[in-house]
N, C-alpha and C positions, 0 to 999 in steps of 0.2 A: 223444563226446557228454558234456556236463557233467551229472553226477548231482546229485540233490537234496542229497546229503551234501556235495559239493564247493561247492555254492552257499552253504551255511550254515556251512561250516567256518571262515570268517573270524572268526566269533564266538569261536572257541577261542583267538584271539590276545589276548583280554582276560579279566580275571577275571569270573567269573559274578556278576551283580548280586545282592546279598543281598535286594533287593526282589522278585526273581522267584522264586517258590516252586515253579513248575511251568512247564516248557517242553519242547517236542519239537524245538527248532530249534538245538541246540548242536552238531550234527554228530557226536556220539559214537555208537559202536556200541550196538545194542539187543539185549537178551536177552529173549525171550518165553517164558514158561512156561505151558503149558496142562495143567491137571489134569483127567483124564477118568475118569469112573466108568462102566464098561461093564456092560451087562446080563449076568447070569449065563448062561454058555453061548455068548455072542456074541463071544468073544475072537478066534477065527479070522476071523470075518466083519469084525470091526473091523480086524484086521491087514491083510487084503486091501484094504479100503477105504482105509486109510492109505497103502498102497504105491502105489495109483493116484493119490491126492492128492499124495503126495510127489513124483512125477514132474512134476506140473503146477506145484507150488510152486517147484521148482528152477529153473523158467524165468522166475519173476517177478523183474523188475528190483529190485536191492537185497537179494535173499535171499543169504545166505552159506552156511548149513548148518543141519541139524536132526538131532535124535536122537529115537528112540522108545524109551521105557523101560517095563518092566512091574514092578510091585511084587513083591518077594521074599516078602512077607507075605500079600498079598491079590491074587490074579490078576485081580480085577475092577478094580483101580486101575492106571491108566497115566499116564505123564508124557511130554509132548512138549515138547522145548525147541528153540528155533530162534534163530539169530543173523541180524541184519540190519545193513546198512551204517549205517543211522541210523533214527530213528523215522518220518520222513515217508514213505518208500516202503512201510514195513510198514502204516502207517495207511491209505495210499491203497489198498492191496490189501485189507486186512481189512474196510474199509468199503464195498467195491465189490460190485456185483451179480455179478461174476465169482467172488468169494469165496463168496457165498451159494450159487451153483450148485456150486462145487467141494466144499463140505462137506456137501451134501445127502445123499450116500450114507452118511454117518456117523450120521445122525439115528436110524435104526431100531435101531442097536446101542448107542447111548450113553444112559445114564440122566441124567447131569449133567456139566457142564463148568465150569471156572473159569479165566479167562485173567488172567495177571499180566504186566506189562511193566516192564522195568528198563533204564536206561542203565548201561553198564559204566563203573565209576569206577576200579577198580584190578584188576590181575590178576597172578598169579605163575606160574612154571613156564617151562621152556625152550621149550615148544611155543607160547607166546603170540606172535602176529605182532608184529614191532617197529613196523610202520606203522599198527597199529590205533589209531583215535581214541578216546580215553577222556574221560569227563566231567571237566572241570578240577577242580572242587571240589564237595562235597556241597551240595545245596540245603537251605535252612532253611525248612521249611514251617510252616503254622499248624495242622496236623492235620485240615484240612477237605478233603474230596474234592468236586469240582464236576463235575456231569454235566448233560446236557440231552437232551430228546427233541423232535423236530419232526415234524410231519405236516401234510397239507393236507386241507381239507374242501371239499365241493362248492360251487362258486360260487353265491351267493344264500342260502346257509345261515349266513353269518357272524354276523348278529345273534343268531340262535337259539343257535348254538354258544357265542358269548360269554356269553349269559345263563346257559346251563347250566354252563359252566366257572366262572363267578363265584359260583355258588350251591351251595356245598357246605361242610361243616364241615371244619376242618383235621384231618388224621389224627393219631393218637396219635404223639407225638414220640419216645417211648422205644421203641427196637426191642428191645434187650437190654441187659445190663449194660455192654457195650462200644460200642454203636452208638446214635446219636441223630440224628434228622432235625432240622436246624437251620433251614432256610429253603426255601420254595418260591415261585418267581416265575413267573407265567404271562403271556405276551404274545401279541398277534395283530397281523398286518398283512395285509390282503386275506384270502386263504383259508389263510394259513400260521399255524400255532400253534407256539409254542415254550414248553416248560416246563423251567425250570432248577431244579435242586435242589442243596442243600448238605448234606453228611452228615459227621458225625464218627464214624469207625469203619469198618464194612464196608459198602461201597456196595451190593454185591449183596444182602446181608441187608436193607438199607434198602429197596431197590426191591421185593423180594418182600413185605416187611412192608406197604408202602404199597398194593401191589396187592391184599392181602387185606382191607384196611379196607372195611367195608360202604358207607360214604359215598363213598369213591373208586370202588368197583366200580359203584355206582349211577350216578355221573357218567359213567364210561367206557361203560356200557351205553347211557346216554341219547344219547351223541354217535355211537354206532356207525352209525346210518342216514345220517349226514351225511359220513362219511369217504370220501375218494376211493379209498383202498386198503381193500378189504374185510377184515374180521377177525371172528373168532368167539372170544370170550374163553372159551367153554366147550370149545374145541378147542385143546389145548396147542400143537400144531404151528402152527396159524393165529396164535395169540397170539404165539408165539415169533418167527415170521417178521415180524410187524408191528413188534414192538419192536426187532428186529435192524435193520430198515430205518429205524426212527425214531431210533435212537441218534445223538446229536450230541456226540461226545467233546470235552472241554476239551483244548486244545493249548498254552495259555499262560495264566499268571495272574501279575499284578504288583500289589503293594500299596504305595501311597505313604504312607498313614496308617492304621495298624491300629485306632486308637481312634475316629476321627471318624465320626459318622453321616452318611449321604449320601442323595441321591435316586437311585433305581435307574432306569436306562434300558436298552433293548435296541435295537441297530441291526442291521439285516439287510442283507447284501451278496450279490448274485447274481454269482458269478464267471463269466468266460468258460469254456468247456469245458476241463477239465484244469488250470485256474489256481487252484483253491480253496486248495490248500496254500500257494502262493506269496503269494496275497492275505492269507491268515491270518498269514503270517510278517511281511509288511510292516506290517500293523495292530499286531502284537505289538511290533515294533520302535518304532513310533510311540508306543504307550502306555508302553513301558519308558522312552523318553526323557522323556515327559511326567511320569512318576513321579519323575524326578530334578529336575524343575523346581518350585520352591516355589510359583510362581504359577499352576501348572496347576490346573484344576478337578477333575481326576481323583483320586479316592481309591483306587479299586480297579478292575481291569479283568480280565475273563476272555474269552478268545477261544475259540469253539467252531467246529468245522469238520467237515463231511462232504461229500465229493464237491465240488460247486460251490456249496454253501450255507455261508456264513460268518456267524456271529452274534457280535456284540461286546456283552457285558453289562458295563455301566459304572456304578459308583457315583460320583456327583459331588457337589461341595459344594452346599448348598442354594441354589436360585435360579439355578444355572448349568447349562450343557448341554454334552454332549460334541460334538466337532467332527463335522459332517456333510459338510464340503467335502473331497472326496478330492483327493489330490495327483495329478499327472500319472501317476506310476507306478501308483497305485491305479486310476485311471480306465482305464488301458490294460488292466487285468485284469478289469474289470467289464462286465457287459452293460447296466448302467444306473446310476442314482444310488443311493446308500445311502438307506435309509428307516428312520425311527424307528417302532418297533412300539408299539402301544397296550398299556399295562399293564392287565391284567384283574384279577389278584390278586397280592399280595406278602405272604406270611405268614411270620412268624418264630415259632419255638417259644418258649414261656416260658423265661426264664432261659438262653437260648441263648448 
């Protein structure tokens, strides 16, 4: 059986494009680091829950190995590292309902977690496998982290939800001395909502900062009755589960022109079951090729993907539009046509 890593490994034969600052599609091995803060006295409970989880994770396609480590200075601090054949199989698992169910036993003994993901670029030592795929060269980023959330509302409530989401003051941009919220864009099509954010600094700190803003909290409370998935923002577990399922990670970003201002569009694609990652990869390849074409309208493009939902956020030259006509290869992976989402709000922070 051809693995996802093998499908994308052809890209390793060419130099990484300097226009691409982020991508999960280069086929190199992935190192995942999970920092865990365990409740005092719950260390044994955490260890037992992890041992059960470890047996299940070992069976996930693309998983290579993992380690569980405990701090020698603070026994409440733990570190889980895992290695994967490439990023796509890890993302397919970590964003799945299967993963949500697997990690549920950990919730009662964990105070906080932080997940970090890295492509392996270089390694030393006699134990390093010779056949391991490494990232060809470092990516040159712009210091901006891109993330999105998506959720659905009850059919018939769309006009009221759009009114509520459009009617709030922008949150304070400065999170701390190292983190700043740069831009928030909100789109709707039918009953699906997509909120994309751009952050310079610490994404997790920015998300927590935004959630604490009174004006944001009021909007979130106002749309609660219209959500298809129930949530209670006063219940930490309920809120955590909602935002876990709503997360729409960025899997690729390409920039053709760093300085030019453009018009922002969002295109939504519904993939056939199990085809979301492959569809995202083909869209990323198309936008990467367009970025090399001086006549293309595309200035910047970010692909977001979770399960079978793929969103393409595109900045284009004024008066032009991104392509909505899918190729045969894309059409074979989709349940219908791509749709252009309606822009509800697009707000930049001052001096961003």
